C-alpha positions, 0 to 999 in steps of 0.5 A: 590095763594097769590094775589087771596087771597088778593082781596077776603079778601079786597071785605069781608070787603067792602061789611061788610062795605056797609051791616054796613051802610045799617042797620045804614041807616034802624036803623035810619029810624025807629028812625026817624018814632018814633019821633012824631015831623017829618014832610013828608018832613024830611022822604023824606030827610032822604030816600034820604040821605040813597039812596045817601050813599048807591049809594056812598058805591056802586061805591066806592066798584066797584073802589076798586076792581081790574082791571084784567091785560091781561097776555103777552102770551111767543111766543116759538120761534124754535131753530135754525137748525143748518147746519151740515159741508158739507163732503169734498170730499178726493183727491184720491192718484196720482200715479207717472209716469215714467220720460218721454223722450220728446225731448225738455222739462226741459229747465232751463233758458238758458240750455236745452238739448235733448236725441239723440240715445243710442251709446252704450248699447241700452235698453233691452241688455243682460247681465250676473249678476254682468257684469260691462258695460259702458253706452253712450248716444249721447246728443244735447244742445238745449238751448242758452248758452254753457256747461261748462266741469263741468256739470256732469251726475247724477242719479235721479231715478230708479236702479243706478246700481253701476254708479256715477255722472260723469262730462261731461269734455267738453265744448258744445255750443248750437245745437252742440252735446256730447257723455256721459259715466258712468261707471256701473254694473248689478245687480246680481237679474236676471230680467229687469232693468231701471236708469234714468239719467239727466243732472245737471248744475254748480248751481246743476239744472237739465235740459234737458230730461231724459237719461235712461238705460234698461238692462236685466240680464239673469241667471247665466251661468253654471260653472259645467264641462260638461259630455263626450258625449258617441257615440252610440254602433254598432251592429253587423248585424244578418246572414240571415238565408238559407231557405229550 
């Protein structure tokens, strides 16, 4: 706004000066014609000077006018599109499987063991609630180093059934088998009950296959006094009636 107003005022002043000069020139011409002593050459010279003055003022006016400066056009740059973070799929929970009894698995260093058989209390043995029993497994040393008597059988998962960690109490050479026993008590709740055990070495490291105990606890025994059965009474046969 202020730039346009300033340019308009400057042009007005310049054009005013030009008009003034032209007026002065015309007045000068009249004065010259009024003088009798002027020759035609002097009149021509006066016209030439007036014309040159007018041309010079016009050039000055054109040079003084400001040249329009091209305005730079700003190109709007679009904002960068932000890519949202990819949604990572959540891993599904994994169910823990029951210990497997595969032969030859679970070696720790030179220690390893393999289940051979149930010496007592085979799987599915039925017991009464609270019944005491001793579970015995036959196990083979299939590692490369001997077991000492301080190696022990220790509960690892399931139901302990009153059992405690029990030393094997005998040295076992590689490829030799041994019977290992743990004293237990059947639970008071009826149903199937399972516990898993493993042999631990002197460094308290479990190794070898799992040894399981699986029992079935039945209902409590009926302690009520049984009622005495009453034998059925004999009926006297009816006498035959005589025919008339």
